[in-house]
mmCIF entry with sequence, helices, sheets and N, C-alpha, C, O atoms, coordinates in Angstrom:
data_MODEL
# 
_entry.id   MODEL 
# 
_entity.id                         1 
_entity.type                       polymer 
_entity.pdbx_number_of_molecules   1 
# 
_entity_poly.entity_id                      1 
_entity_poly.type                           'polypeptide(L)' 
_entity_poly.nstd_linkage                   no 
_entity_poly.nstd_monomer                   no 
_entity_poly.pdbx_seq_one_letter_code       
;(UNK)(UNK)(UNK)(UNK)(UNK)(UNK)(UNK)(UNK)(UNK)(UNK)(UNK)(UNK)(UNK)(UNK)(UNK)(UNK)
(UNK)(UNK)(UNK)(UNK)(UNK)(UNK)(UNK)(UNK)(UNK)(UNK)(UNK)(UNK)(UNK)(UNK)
;
_entity_poly.pdbx_seq_one_letter_code_can   XXXXXXXXXXXXXXXXXXXXXXXXXXXXXX 
_entity_poly.pdbx_strand_id                 A 
# 
loop_
_entity_poly_seq.entity_id 
_entity_poly_seq.num 
_entity_poly_seq.mon_id 
_entity_poly_seq.hetero 
1 1  UNK n 
1 2  UNK n 
1 3  UNK n 
1 4  UNK n 
1 5  UNK n 
1 6  UNK n 
1 7  UNK n 
1 8  UNK n 
1 9  UNK n 
1 10 UNK n 
1 11 UNK n 
1 12 UNK n 
1 13 UNK n 
1 14 UNK n 
1 15 UNK n 
1 16 UNK n 
1 17 UNK n 
1 18 UNK n 
1 19 UNK n 
1 20 UNK n 
1 21 UNK n 
1 22 UNK n 
1 23 UNK n 
1 24 UNK n 
1 25 UNK n 
1 26 UNK n 
1 27 UNK n 
1 28 UNK n 
1 29 UNK n 
1 30 UNK n 
# 
_struct_asym.id          A 
_struct_asym.entity_id   1 
# 
loop_
_struct_conf.conf_type_id 
_struct_conf.id 
_struct_conf.pdbx_PDB_helix_id 
_struct_conf.beg_label_comp_id 
_struct_conf.beg_label_asym_id 
_struct_conf.beg_label_seq_id 
_struct_conf.pdbx_beg_PDB_ins_code 
_struct_conf.end_label_comp_id 
_struct_conf.end_label_asym_id 
_struct_conf.end_label_seq_id 
_struct_conf.pdbx_end_PDB_ins_code 
_struct_conf.beg_auth_comp_id 
_struct_conf.beg_auth_asym_id 
_struct_conf.beg_auth_seq_id 
_struct_conf.end_auth_comp_id 
_struct_conf.end_auth_asym_id 
_struct_conf.end_auth_seq_id 
_struct_conf.pdbx_PDB_helix_class 
_struct_conf.details 
_struct_conf.pdbx_PDB_helix_length 
HELX_P HELX_P1 AA1 UNK A 2  ? UNK A 11 ? UNK A 2  UNK A 11 1 ? 10 
HELX_P HELX_P2 AA2 UNK A 14 ? UNK A 18 ? UNK A 14 UNK A 18 1 ? 5  
HELX_P HELX_P3 AA3 UNK A 20 ? UNK A 29 ? UNK A 20 UNK A 29 1 ? 10 
# 
_struct_conf_type.id          HELX_P 
_struct_conf_type.criteria    ? 
_struct_conf_type.reference   ? 
# 
loop_
_atom_site.group_PDB 
_atom_site.id 
_atom_site.type_symbol 
_atom_site.label_atom_id 
_atom_site.label_alt_id 
_atom_site.label_comp_id 
_atom_site.label_asym_id 
_atom_site.label_entity_id 
_atom_site.label_seq_id 
_atom_site.pdbx_PDB_ins_code 
_atom_site.Cartn_x 
_atom_site.Cartn_y 
_atom_site.Cartn_z 
_atom_site.occupancy 
_atom_site.B_iso_or_equiv 
_atom_site.pdbx_formal_charge 
_atom_site.auth_seq_id 
_atom_site.auth_comp_id 
_atom_site.auth_asym_id 
_atom_site.auth_atom_id 
_atom_site.pdbx_PDB_model_num 
ATOM 1   N N  . UNK A 1 1  ? -101.066 -266.306 -17.682 1.00 0.00 ? 1  UNK A N  1 
ATOM 2   C CA . UNK A 1 1  ? -100.279 -267.448 -17.177 1.00 0.00 ? 1  UNK A CA 1 
ATOM 3   C C  . UNK A 1 1  ? -98.796  -267.271 -17.541 1.00 0.00 ? 1  UNK A C  1 
ATOM 4   O O  . UNK A 1 1  ? -97.903  -267.584 -16.754 1.00 0.00 ? 1  UNK A O  1 
ATOM 5   N N  . UNK A 1 2  ? -98.572  -266.773 -18.726 1.00 0.00 ? 2  UNK A N  1 
ATOM 6   C CA . UNK A 1 2  ? -97.181  -266.585 -19.185 1.00 0.00 ? 2  UNK A CA 1 
ATOM 7   C C  . UNK A 1 2  ? -96.483  -265.571 -18.274 1.00 0.00 ? 2  UNK A C  1 
ATOM 8   O O  . UNK A 1 2  ? -95.291  -265.692 -17.991 1.00 0.00 ? 2  UNK A O  1 
ATOM 9   N N  . UNK A 1 3  ? -97.232  -264.589 -17.828 1.00 0.00 ? 3  UNK A N  1 
ATOM 10  C CA . UNK A 1 3  ? -96.617  -263.567 -16.963 1.00 0.00 ? 3  UNK A CA 1 
ATOM 11  C C  . UNK A 1 3  ? -96.207  -264.185 -15.619 1.00 0.00 ? 3  UNK A C  1 
ATOM 12  O O  . UNK A 1 3  ? -95.167  -263.842 -15.056 1.00 0.00 ? 3  UNK A O  1 
ATOM 13  N N  . UNK A 1 4  ? -97.016  -265.069 -15.136 1.00 0.00 ? 4  UNK A N  1 
ATOM 14  C CA . UNK A 1 4  ? -96.700  -265.695 -13.832 1.00 0.00 ? 4  UNK A CA 1 
ATOM 15  C C  . UNK A 1 4  ? -95.466  -266.601 -13.967 1.00 0.00 ? 4  UNK A C  1 
ATOM 16  O O  . UNK A 1 4  ? -94.638  -266.678 -13.060 1.00 0.00 ? 4  UNK A O  1 
ATOM 17  N N  . UNK A 1 5  ? -95.364  -267.264 -15.086 1.00 0.00 ? 5  UNK A N  1 
ATOM 18  C CA . UNK A 1 5  ? -94.218  -268.176 -15.301 1.00 0.00 ? 5  UNK A CA 1 
ATOM 19  C C  . UNK A 1 5  ? -92.925  -267.355 -15.430 1.00 0.00 ? 5  UNK A C  1 
ATOM 20  O O  . UNK A 1 5  ? -91.866  -267.774 -14.963 1.00 0.00 ? 5  UNK A O  1 
ATOM 21  N N  . UNK A 1 6  ? -93.026  -266.215 -16.049 1.00 0.00 ? 6  UNK A N  1 
ATOM 22  C CA . UNK A 1 6  ? -91.823  -265.376 -16.236 1.00 0.00 ? 6  UNK A CA 1 
ATOM 23  C C  . UNK A 1 6  ? -91.343  -264.843 -14.878 1.00 0.00 ? 6  UNK A C  1 
ATOM 24  O O  . UNK A 1 6  ? -90.141  -264.763 -14.625 1.00 0.00 ? 6  UNK A O  1 
ATOM 25  N N  . UNK A 1 7  ? -92.266  -264.490 -14.037 1.00 0.00 ? 7  UNK A N  1 
ATOM 26  C CA . UNK A 1 7  ? -91.882  -263.944 -12.720 1.00 0.00 ? 7  UNK A CA 1 
ATOM 27  C C  . UNK A 1 7  ? -91.225  -265.049 -11.877 1.00 0.00 ? 7  UNK A C  1 
ATOM 28  O O  . UNK A 1 7  ? -90.265  -264.796 -11.150 1.00 0.00 ? 7  UNK A O  1 
ATOM 29  N N  . UNK A 1 8  ? -91.741  -266.240 -11.983 1.00 0.00 ? 8  UNK A N  1 
ATOM 30  C CA . UNK A 1 8  ? -91.181  -267.350 -11.194 1.00 0.00 ? 8  UNK A CA 1 
ATOM 31  C C  . UNK A 1 8  ? -89.795  -267.720 -11.749 1.00 0.00 ? 8  UNK A C  1 
ATOM 32  O O  . UNK A 1 8  ? -88.893  -268.087 -10.995 1.00 0.00 ? 8  UNK A O  1 
ATOM 33  N N  . UNK A 1 9  ? -89.647  -267.622 -13.034 1.00 0.00 ? 9  UNK A N  1 
ATOM 34  C CA . UNK A 1 9  ? -88.363  -267.970 -13.663 1.00 0.00 ? 9  UNK A CA 1 
ATOM 35  C C  . UNK A 1 9  ? -87.302  -266.934 -13.293 1.00 0.00 ? 9  UNK A C  1 
ATOM 36  O O  . UNK A 1 9  ? -86.116  -267.251 -13.204 1.00 0.00 ? 9  UNK A O  1 
ATOM 37  N N  . UNK A 1 10 ? -87.735  -265.717 -13.083 1.00 0.00 ? 10 UNK A N  1 
ATOM 38  C CA . UNK A 1 10 ? -86.773  -264.641 -12.774 1.00 0.00 ? 10 UNK A CA 1 
ATOM 39  C C  . UNK A 1 10 ? -86.252  -264.800 -11.335 1.00 0.00 ? 10 UNK A C  1 
ATOM 40  O O  . UNK A 1 10 ? -85.143  -264.364 -11.027 1.00 0.00 ? 10 UNK A O  1 
ATOM 41  N N  . UNK A 1 11 ? -87.019  -265.400 -10.493 1.00 0.00 ? 11 UNK A N  1 
ATOM 42  C CA . UNK A 1 11 ? -86.597  -265.523 -9.091  1.00 0.00 ? 11 UNK A CA 1 
ATOM 43  C C  . UNK A 1 11 ? -85.486  -266.588 -8.907  1.00 0.00 ? 11 UNK A C  1 
ATOM 44  O O  . UNK A 1 11 ? -84.493  -266.313 -8.233  1.00 0.00 ? 11 UNK A O  1 
ATOM 45  N N  . UNK A 1 12 ? -85.630  -267.741 -9.467  1.00 0.00 ? 12 UNK A N  1 
ATOM 46  C CA . UNK A 1 12 ? -84.624  -268.794 -9.307  1.00 0.00 ? 12 UNK A CA 1 
ATOM 47  C C  . UNK A 1 12 ? -83.337  -268.508 -10.089 1.00 0.00 ? 12 UNK A C  1 
ATOM 48  O O  . UNK A 1 12 ? -82.385  -269.286 -10.022 1.00 0.00 ? 12 UNK A O  1 
ATOM 49  N N  . UNK A 1 13 ? -83.306  -267.408 -10.819 1.00 0.00 ? 13 UNK A N  1 
ATOM 50  C CA . UNK A 1 13 ? -82.103  -267.079 -11.614 1.00 0.00 ? 13 UNK A CA 1 
ATOM 51  C C  . UNK A 1 13 ? -80.873  -267.049 -10.711 1.00 0.00 ? 13 UNK A C  1 
ATOM 52  O O  . UNK A 1 13 ? -80.979  -266.671 -9.544  1.00 0.00 ? 13 UNK A O  1 
ATOM 53  N N  . UNK A 1 14 ? -79.736  -267.432 -11.218 1.00 0.00 ? 14 UNK A N  1 
ATOM 54  C CA . UNK A 1 14 ? -78.489  -267.445 -10.447 1.00 0.00 ? 14 UNK A CA 1 
ATOM 55  C C  . UNK A 1 14 ? -78.065  -266.028 -10.072 1.00 0.00 ? 14 UNK A C  1 
ATOM 56  O O  . UNK A 1 14 ? -77.586  -265.799 -8.962  1.00 0.00 ? 14 UNK A O  1 
ATOM 57  N N  . UNK A 1 15 ? -78.232  -265.100 -10.967 1.00 0.00 ? 15 UNK A N  1 
ATOM 58  C CA . UNK A 1 15 ? -77.822  -263.706 -10.701 1.00 0.00 ? 15 UNK A CA 1 
ATOM 59  C C  . UNK A 1 15 ? -78.619  -263.158 -9.515  1.00 0.00 ? 15 UNK A C  1 
ATOM 60  O O  . UNK A 1 15 ? -78.078  -262.421 -8.690  1.00 0.00 ? 15 UNK A O  1 
ATOM 61  N N  . UNK A 1 16 ? -79.896  -263.515 -9.431  1.00 0.00 ? 16 UNK A N  1 
ATOM 62  C CA . UNK A 1 16 ? -80.725  -262.995 -8.309  1.00 0.00 ? 16 UNK A CA 1 
ATOM 63  C C  . UNK A 1 16 ? -80.298  -263.677 -7.004  1.00 0.00 ? 16 UNK A C  1 
ATOM 64  O O  . UNK A 1 16 ? -80.224  -263.033 -5.958  1.00 0.00 ? 16 UNK A O  1 
ATOM 65  N N  . UNK A 1 17 ? -80.028  -264.942 -7.070  1.00 0.00 ? 17 UNK A N  1 
ATOM 66  C CA . UNK A 1 17 ? -79.633  -265.655 -5.840  1.00 0.00 ? 17 UNK A CA 1 
ATOM 67  C C  . UNK A 1 17 ? -78.250  -265.177 -5.385  1.00 0.00 ? 17 UNK A C  1 
ATOM 68  O O  . UNK A 1 17 ? -77.922  -265.224 -4.199  1.00 0.00 ? 17 UNK A O  1 
ATOM 69  N N  . UNK A 1 18 ? -77.461  -264.724 -6.334  1.00 0.00 ? 18 UNK A N  1 
ATOM 70  C CA . UNK A 1 18 ? -76.109  -264.242 -5.981  1.00 0.00 ? 18 UNK A CA 1 
ATOM 71  C C  . UNK A 1 18 ? -76.215  -262.946 -5.179  1.00 0.00 ? 18 UNK A C  1 
ATOM 72  O O  . UNK A 1 18 ? -75.380  -262.661 -4.320  1.00 0.00 ? 18 UNK A O  1 
ATOM 73  N N  . UNK A 1 19 ? -77.249  -262.174 -5.475  1.00 0.00 ? 19 UNK A N  1 
ATOM 74  C CA . UNK A 1 19 ? -77.428  -260.889 -4.761  1.00 0.00 ? 19 UNK A CA 1 
ATOM 75  C C  . UNK A 1 19 ? -77.976  -261.145 -3.357  1.00 0.00 ? 19 UNK A C  1 
ATOM 76  O O  . UNK A 1 19 ? -78.925  -261.913 -3.196  1.00 0.00 ? 19 UNK A O  1 
ATOM 77  N N  . UNK A 1 20 ? -77.404  -260.527 -2.366  1.00 0.00 ? 20 UNK A N  1 
ATOM 78  C CA . UNK A 1 20 ? -77.863  -260.719 -0.972  1.00 0.00 ? 20 UNK A CA 1 
ATOM 79  C C  . UNK A 1 20 ? -79.266  -260.160 -0.788  1.00 0.00 ? 20 UNK A C  1 
ATOM 80  O O  . UNK A 1 20 ? -80.102  -260.773 -0.125  1.00 0.00 ? 20 UNK A O  1 
ATOM 81  N N  . UNK A 1 21 ? -79.521  -259.004 -1.373  1.00 0.00 ? 21 UNK A N  1 
ATOM 82  C CA . UNK A 1 21 ? -80.859  -258.376 -1.230  1.00 0.00 ? 21 UNK A CA 1 
ATOM 83  C C  . UNK A 1 21 ? -81.903  -259.226 -1.962  1.00 0.00 ? 21 UNK A C  1 
ATOM 84  O O  . UNK A 1 21 ? -83.002  -259.440 -1.449  1.00 0.00 ? 21 UNK A O  1 
ATOM 85  N N  . UNK A 1 22 ? -81.564  -259.700 -3.137  1.00 0.00 ? 22 UNK A N  1 
ATOM 86  C CA . UNK A 1 22 ? -82.528  -260.495 -3.928  1.00 0.00 ? 22 UNK A CA 1 
ATOM 87  C C  . UNK A 1 22 ? -82.670  -261.875 -3.281  1.00 0.00 ? 22 UNK A C  1 
ATOM 88  O O  . UNK A 1 22 ? -83.758  -262.450 -3.272  1.00 0.00 ? 22 UNK A O  1 
ATOM 89  N N  . UNK A 1 23 ? -81.602  -262.388 -2.756  1.00 0.00 ? 23 UNK A N  1 
ATOM 90  C CA . UNK A 1 23 ? -81.657  -263.733 -2.154  1.00 0.00 ? 23 UNK A CA 1 
ATOM 91  C C  . UNK A 1 23 ? -82.642  -263.706 -0.986  1.00 0.00 ? 23 UNK A C  1 
ATOM 92  O O  . UNK A 1 23 ? -83.392  -264.662 -0.785  1.00 0.00 ? 23 UNK A O  1 
ATOM 93  N N  . UNK A 1 24 ? -82.644  -262.635 -0.229  1.00 0.00 ? 24 UNK A N  1 
ATOM 94  C CA . UNK A 1 24 ? -83.585  -262.514 0.906   1.00 0.00 ? 24 UNK A CA 1 
ATOM 95  C C  . UNK A 1 24 ? -85.016  -262.542 0.386   1.00 0.00 ? 24 UNK A C  1 
ATOM 96  O O  . UNK A 1 24 ? -85.895  -263.141 1.005   1.00 0.00 ? 24 UNK A O  1 
ATOM 97  N N  . UNK A 1 25 ? -85.244  -261.908 -0.730  1.00 0.00 ? 25 UNK A N  1 
ATOM 98  C CA . UNK A 1 25 ? -86.618  -261.879 -1.279  1.00 0.00 ? 25 UNK A CA 1 
ATOM 99  C C  . UNK A 1 25 ? -86.955  -263.245 -1.885  1.00 0.00 ? 25 UNK A C  1 
ATOM 100 O O  . UNK A 1 25 ? -88.123  -263.631 -1.937  1.00 0.00 ? 25 UNK A O  1 
ATOM 101 N N  . UNK A 1 26 ? -85.970  -263.946 -2.326  1.00 0.00 ? 26 UNK A N  1 
ATOM 102 C CA . UNK A 1 26 ? -86.217  -265.257 -2.965  1.00 0.00 ? 26 UNK A CA 1 
ATOM 103 C C  . UNK A 1 26 ? -86.593  -266.291 -1.898  1.00 0.00 ? 26 UNK A C  1 
ATOM 104 O O  . UNK A 1 26 ? -87.379  -267.201 -2.164  1.00 0.00 ? 26 UNK A O  1 
ATOM 105 N N  . UNK A 1 27 ? -86.052  -266.156 -0.734  1.00 0.00 ? 27 UNK A N  1 
ATOM 106 C CA . UNK A 1 27 ? -86.297  -267.147 0.347   1.00 0.00 ? 27 UNK A CA 1 
ATOM 107 C C  . UNK A 1 27 ? -87.806  -267.217 0.671   1.00 0.00 ? 27 UNK A C  1 
ATOM 108 O O  . UNK A 1 27 ? -88.387  -268.301 0.607   1.00 0.00 ? 27 UNK A O  1 
ATOM 109 N N  . UNK A 1 28 ? -88.426  -266.130 1.002   1.00 0.00 ? 28 UNK A N  1 
ATOM 110 C CA . UNK A 1 28 ? -89.868  -266.152 1.347   1.00 0.00 ? 28 UNK A CA 1 
ATOM 111 C C  . UNK A 1 28 ? -90.724  -266.409 0.110   1.00 0.00 ? 28 UNK A C  1 
ATOM 112 O O  . UNK A 1 28 ? -91.829  -266.943 0.209   1.00 0.00 ? 28 UNK A O  1 
ATOM 113 N N  . UNK A 1 29 ? -90.219  -266.034 -1.024  1.00 0.00 ? 29 UNK A N  1 
ATOM 114 C CA . UNK A 1 29 ? -91.000  -266.200 -2.274  1.00 0.00 ? 29 UNK A CA 1 
ATOM 115 C C  . UNK A 1 29 ? -91.025  -267.672 -2.675  1.00 0.00 ? 29 UNK A C  1 
ATOM 116 O O  . UNK A 1 29 ? -92.057  -268.175 -3.119  1.00 0.00 ? 29 UNK A O  1 
ATOM 117 N N  . UNK A 1 30 ? -89.918  -268.352 -2.527  1.00 0.00 ? 30 UNK A N  1 
ATOM 118 C CA . UNK A 1 30 ? -89.878  -269.743 -2.995  1.00 0.00 ? 30 UNK A CA 1 
ATOM 119 C C  . UNK A 1 30 ? -90.776  -270.596 -2.121  1.00 0.00 ? 30 UNK A C  1 
ATOM 120 O O  . UNK A 1 30 ? -90.888  -271.802 -2.342  1.00 0.00 ? 30 UNK A O  1 
# 
């Protein structure tokens, strides 16, 4: 469970959303 929470926390990170490539992956993931 802790692993799943860490992965979800890494996606909403500001640094990831700032990246265009990561932001694209965050859209379908969220």
